[in-house]
Backbone bond lengths (Angstrom), bond angles and torsions (degrees), N, CA, C in turn:
res aa  C-N    CA-C-N  psi(-1)  N-CA   C-N-CA  omega(-1)  CA-C   N-CA-C  phi
1 X - - - 1.449 - - 1.523 107.99 -
2 X 1.310 115.92 140.98 1.449 121.93 177.41 1.521 109.74 -61.32
3 X 1.338 118.42 144.89 1.460 119.97 179.31 1.523 112.52 -58.88
4 X 1.347 118.13 -27.02 1.457 121.13 -179.00 1.522 112.43 -84.96
5 X 1.324 117.25 -13.37 1.460 120.35 -175.81 1.523 110.95 -73.86
6 X 1.319 115.52 152.55 1.460 121.62 177.19 1.522 108.85 -124.28
7 X 1.326 114.82 159.25 1.465 120.24 178.99 1.520 110.11 -112.52
8 X 1.336 116.16 126.83 1.467 118.35 173.45 1.522 110.10 -69.13
9 X 1.324 117.28 160.80 1.462 122.13 177.64 1.523 111.93 -71.01
10 X 1.337 115.15 176.15 1.460 121.86 -175.15 1.531 112.63 -58.57
11 X 1.338 117.56 -47.56 1.472 120.53 -179.13 1.526 110.77 -62.45
12 X 1.325 116.43 -38.40 1.459 120.17 178.42 1.526 110.91 -66.46
13 X 1.327 117.47 -39.96 1.467 120.57 178.47 1.524 111.01 -64.09
14 X 1.324 117.12 -39.86 1.464 119.82 176.22 1.527 110.61 -61.92
15 X 1.324 116.76 -42.29 1.458 121.97 179.03 1.530 110.56 -64.03
16 X 1.333 116.69 -41.67 1.466 120.88 -179.97 1.522 112.64 -68.53
17 X 1.314 117.76 -18.40 1.463 121.31 179.22 1.526 112.45 -82.39
18 X 1.341 116.89 -14.96 1.467 120.04 179.39 1.530 109.31 -67.26
19 X 1.325 118.25 142.32 1.474 120.58 -177.72 1.530 112.39 -77.70
20 X 1.308 116.62 69.20 1.456 123.02 -177.53 1.524 110.93 -106.11
21 X 1.314 114.15 163.99 1.459 121.83 171.56 1.523 107.37 -93.84
22 X 1.317 115.89 151.26 1.458 121.30 178.75 1.520 108.74 -129.56
23 X 1.318 115.83 179.18 1.465 120.03 171.52 1.520 107.94 -114.44
24 X 1.318 115.62 139.93 1.460 122.27 176.14 1.522 107.20 -111.99
25 X 1.317 115.78 122.62 1.462 120.75 177.85 1.518 108.93 -106.49
26 X 1.330 114.97 123.48 1.462 122.89 175.81 1.524 107.28 -123.29
27 X 1.324 115.96 169.79 1.464 119.85 177.58 1.522 109.98 -110.32
28 X 1.332 114.95 129.19 1.463 120.78 174.94 1.531 108.43 -68.57
29 X 1.331 117.16 165.16 1.475 119.00 177.61 1.525 113.96 -55.97
30 X 1.360 117.58 -27.35 1.472 119.08 178.03 1.532 111.97 -85.85
31 X 1.358 116.52 8.20 1.466 125.66 175.68 1.531 113.54 75.59
32 X 1.333 118.97 9.77 1.456 120.53 174.10 1.523 108.44 -85.01
33 X 1.341 117.90 149.26 1.462 120.22 -177.16 1.524 112.98 -75.97
34 X 1.309 114.72 144.57 1.464 122.79 172.21 1.523 105.72 -121.03
35 X 1.329 117.50 124.26 1.464 122.35 -177.90 1.526 107.88 -117.67
36 X 1.331 115.63 127.50 1.463 120.39 -178.35 1.525 110.03 -133.58
37 X 1.329 116.99 139.48 1.472 119.02 173.35 1.523 109.29 -71.59
38 X 1.327 116.39 137.16 1.465 121.18 -178.55 1.524 110.04 -144.37
39 X 1.308 114.63 159.02 1.452 121.69 164.39 1.517 104.97 -102.48
40 X 1.333 116.89 148.44 1.466 120.29 -173.74 1.511 109.62 -153.00
41 X 1.323 114.88 171.75 1.462 120.68 171.89 1.522 108.26 -131.92
42 X 1.323 114.70 158.22 1.461 120.41 175.45 1.515 107.97 -131.04
43 X 1.314 116.09 130.27 1.463 122.89 179.30 1.524 107.99 -108.87
44 X 1.338 118.14 103.21 1.468 119.50 -177.34 1.523 113.39 -65.85
45 X 1.325 118.36 -22.88 1.469 119.32 -179.04 1.527 112.28 -72.16
46 X 1.332 117.47 -26.19 1.469 121.00 179.66 1.522 112.69 -112.89
47 X 1.338 116.80 -13.83 1.460 120.16 -175.95 1.515 113.03 74.47
48 X 1.344 116.96 20.46 1.460 120.89 -178.67 1.519 111.91 -103.23
49 X 1.322 115.17 131.42 1.460 121.85 166.93 1.526 105.32 -101.49
50 X 1.332 115.50 143.52 1.464 120.17 -177.34 1.518 110.23 -129.87
51 X 1.334 115.12 137.24 1.458 123.24 175.71 1.516 106.92 -129.74
52 X 1.335 117.23 123.77 1.464 119.26 174.53 1.526 107.91 -91.29
53 X 1.327 115.64 145.47 1.463 121.44 -178.43 1.523 108.92 -163.92
54 X 1.300 115.80 179.52 1.464 120.61 175.10 1.537 109.26 -84.72
55 X 1.315 116.66 147.28 1.467 120.43 178.26 1.520 111.10 -59.89
56 X 1.333 116.73 -31.86 1.456 120.75 -178.76 1.517 114.88 -85.31
57 X 1.322 117.78 -2.78 1.467 120.45 179.45 1.526 110.36 -66.70
58 X 1.324 116.53 146.12 1.474 121.29 -178.36 1.517 111.31 -53.55
59 X 1.344 118.21 -41.65 1.473 119.98 -177.50 1.525 111.12 -62.83
60 X 1.323 117.36 -42.05 1.470 120.60 179.01 1.522 110.56 -67.93
61 X 1.321 117.03 -41.03 1.468 120.02 178.94 1.522 110.81 -65.02
62 X 1.333 116.95 -37.92 1.471 119.84 178.38 1.522 111.12 -63.35
63 X 1.334 116.51 -45.58 1.465 120.07 -179.98 1.524 109.97 -63.03
64 X 1.314 116.92 -45.72 1.471 120.39 -179.96 1.524 111.37 -61.07
65 X 1.333 116.82 -41.18 1.466 120.67 -179.62 1.521 111.47 -66.41
66 X 1.327 117.19 -27.08 1.462 120.94 -179.05 1.515 113.72 -76.29
67 X 1.338 116.98 -12.61 1.460 120.60 179.80 1.522 111.55 62.75
68 X 1.345 116.45 -157.38 1.466 119.82 -175.61 1.530 113.91 -66.11
69 X 1.333 117.53 -13.73 1.460 120.62 179.61 1.531 112.11 -92.81
70 X 1.338 118.04 1.90 1.469 120.82 -176.79 1.519 110.70 -60.72
71 X 1.320 115.27 127.73 1.466 121.23 177.09 1.516 108.50 -120.66
72 X 1.324 115.11 147.43 1.455 121.49 179.90 1.519 109.55 -138.59
73 X 1.327 115.15 167.24 1.457 121.86 173.95 1.519 107.83 -132.45
74 X 1.318 115.39 133.01 1.458 123.62 -179.44 1.521 106.63 -119.09
75 X 1.347 117.81 119.58 1.463 120.64 -174.30 1.524 111.29 -124.27
76 X 1.329 115.45 124.06 1.463 122.39 175.28 1.522 107.71 -110.94
77 X 1.328 116.38 130.40 1.466 120.74 -178.53 1.517 110.65 -130.83
78 X 1.325 114.31 150.52 1.461 121.97 174.36 1.516 105.97 -149.47
79 X 1.335 116.72 101.22 1.459 120.17 -174.72 1.517 109.76 62.19
80 X 1.340 116.40 -128.05 1.456 120.26 -179.82 1.527 112.57 -89.42
81 X 1.331 117.57 -1.31 1.470 120.32 175.53 1.522 108.19 -92.32
82 X 1.318 115.99 134.60 1.457 119.77 176.44 1.516 110.24 -154.68
83 X 1.335 113.93 159.94 1.463 121.07 174.63 1.518 108.32 -143.36
84 X 1.309 116.02 137.42 1.459 122.02 175.32 1.516 108.20 -119.15
85 X 1.329 115.28 127.84 1.465 122.89 175.65 1.525 106.87 -106.24
86 X 1.312 117.00 121.88 1.461 121.79 179.05 1.517 109.47 -114.82
87 X 1.324 116.19 150.90 1.450 119.24 175.26 1.507 113.32 171.16
88 X 1.321 113.61 -178.37 1.465 121.00 177.24 1.521 108.29 -77.97
89 X 1.327 115.31 143.69 1.460 120.30 -176.78 1.518 110.51 -127.32
90 X 1.316 114.21 151.39 1.460 120.55 172.46 1.519 108.59 -144.50
91 X 1.328 115.46 153.51 1.460 122.50 179.50 1.520 107.95 -103.70
92 X 1.337 115.82 135.82 1.461 120.37 179.31 1.521 110.63 -135.99
93 X 1.332 115.06 142.70 1.465 120.71 171.14 1.526 110.25 -113.68
94 X 1.332 116.46 14.59 1.459 122.03 178.45 1.530 109.07 -59.89
95 X 1.341 118.65 126.60 1.465 120.81 -176.54 1.533 114.28 -58.96
96 X 1.313 118.32 -34.77 1.462 120.88 179.57 1.527 110.27 -68.51
97 X 1.312 116.26 -44.82 1.462 120.27 179.70 1.527 111.42 -67.36
98 X 1.339 116.39 -38.04 1.464 120.39 175.99 1.521 111.23 -63.40
99 X 1.325 116.96 -44.23 1.469 120.95 179.84 1.520 110.65 -60.77
100 X 1.317 117.32 -41.14 1.466 121.20 177.78 1.527 110.37 -62.94
101 X 1.321 116.63 -44.49 1.462 120.89 179.70 1.525 111.50 -62.93
102 X 1.325 116.74 -43.98 1.463 121.22 -179.46 1.530 110.44 -65.53
103 X 1.322 117.76 -42.35 1.470 121.22 179.38 1.518 110.78 -62.25
104 X 1.314 117.82 -44.40 1.464 120.96 -179.72 1.533 111.40 -67.30
105 X 1.330 116.85 -41.06 1.465 121.44 177.10 1.525 109.66 -60.17
106 X 1.325 116.37 -47.84 1.470 121.36 -178.52 1.528 110.95 -60.62
107 X 1.325 117.35 -40.06 1.457 120.84 178.44 1.532 111.02 -66.56
108 X 1.318 117.94 -41.26 1.466 120.87 -177.42 1.522 112.15 -72.64
109 X 1.336 116.73 -46.07 1.464 120.72 -173.10 1.530 113.55 -100.12
110 X 1.325 117.38 0.03 1.466 123.91 177.67 1.517 113.44 58.12
111 X 1.310 115.59 28.86 1.466 123.29 175.26 1.517 106.89 -162.25
112 X 1.303 116.60 146.82 1.463 120.44 178.95 1.532 109.85 -70.28
113 X 1.321 116.43 150.10 1.469 118.95 176.98 1.526 109.86 -72.75
114 X 1.320 117.57 165.21 1.462 119.39 172.70 1.532 109.10 -54.66
115 X 1.320 116.81 149.77 1.466 120.74 -175.61 1.531 111.25 -127.36
116 X 1.326 117.21 66.69 1.463 118.50 176.99 1.531 109.92 -67.44
117 X 1.332 117.73 161.50 1.473 119.29 -178.22 1.530 113.98 -64.33
118 X 1.329 117.26 -22.46 1.474 120.34 -179.70 1.529 111.75 -104.36
119 X 1.351 116.97 34.92 1.463 121.58 -178.54 1.531 111.01 -61.30
120 X 1.328 115.40 134.34 1.464 123.01 175.25 1.518 108.11 -135.83
121 X 1.310 115.91 168.32 1.458 120.78 174.29 1.529 108.39 -121.43
122 X 1.324 114.62 133.18 1.463 121.19 170.54 1.520 105.38 -93.75
123 X 1.321 116.83 116.79 1.460 122.12 178.73 1.523 108.66 -104.75
124 X 1.321 114.87 128.20 1.456 121.57 -177.11 1.519 108.68 -115.62
125 X 1.320 117.06 119.21 1.459 121.66 174.13 1.526 106.53 -85.62
126 X 1.305 115.40 104.75 1.464 121.71 -173.18 1.525 109.80 -73.43
127 X 1.349 115.23 122.40 1.462 119.77 178.26 1.528 112.88 -123.91
128 X 1.338 115.68 -0.04 1.465 119.88 176.14 1.527 108.18 -148.40
129 X 1.327 115.67 135.17 1.458 121.94 178.06 1.524 108.03 -126.96
130 X 1.320 116.46 126.05 1.456 122.39 175.21 1.515 106.91 -120.75
131 X 1.317 117.53 141.60 1.465 118.56 -179.57 1.528 110.80 -156.31
132 X 1.321 114.01 164.86 1.443 122.12 175.43 1.524 107.45 -142.27
133 X 1.313 115.98 134.49 1.458 121.32 176.56 1.513 115.05 77.72
134 X 1.311 117.39 13.53 1.472 121.56 179.38 1.513 110.48 -120.79
């Protein structure tokens, strides 16, 4: 796990394991927020959240434009229970990292993610966790 990464508590990890959709908030180049519904995974052993998407998707372009300082927020909610994972993000098309993301997605959602030809993974090193009801 990255030294900056944090681990959510047990109840939060159980909540993050549910096959839910979340919202991913990134910043456009003009610094306005872009919010998109996503499916994701969280690996507590590394502190990484992963979102697969197309390289040309606005969320991936926003993260890439932000460079190494790009920060994002990933929020999963269910009624009054919610958790937000915040951290630095980067986009990768590395085949090993993509395979890991696809395997974890398939395990969580019991179906493979869409596989466009420009598939990439947004990896988020979680360094802040906010939650309610967990």
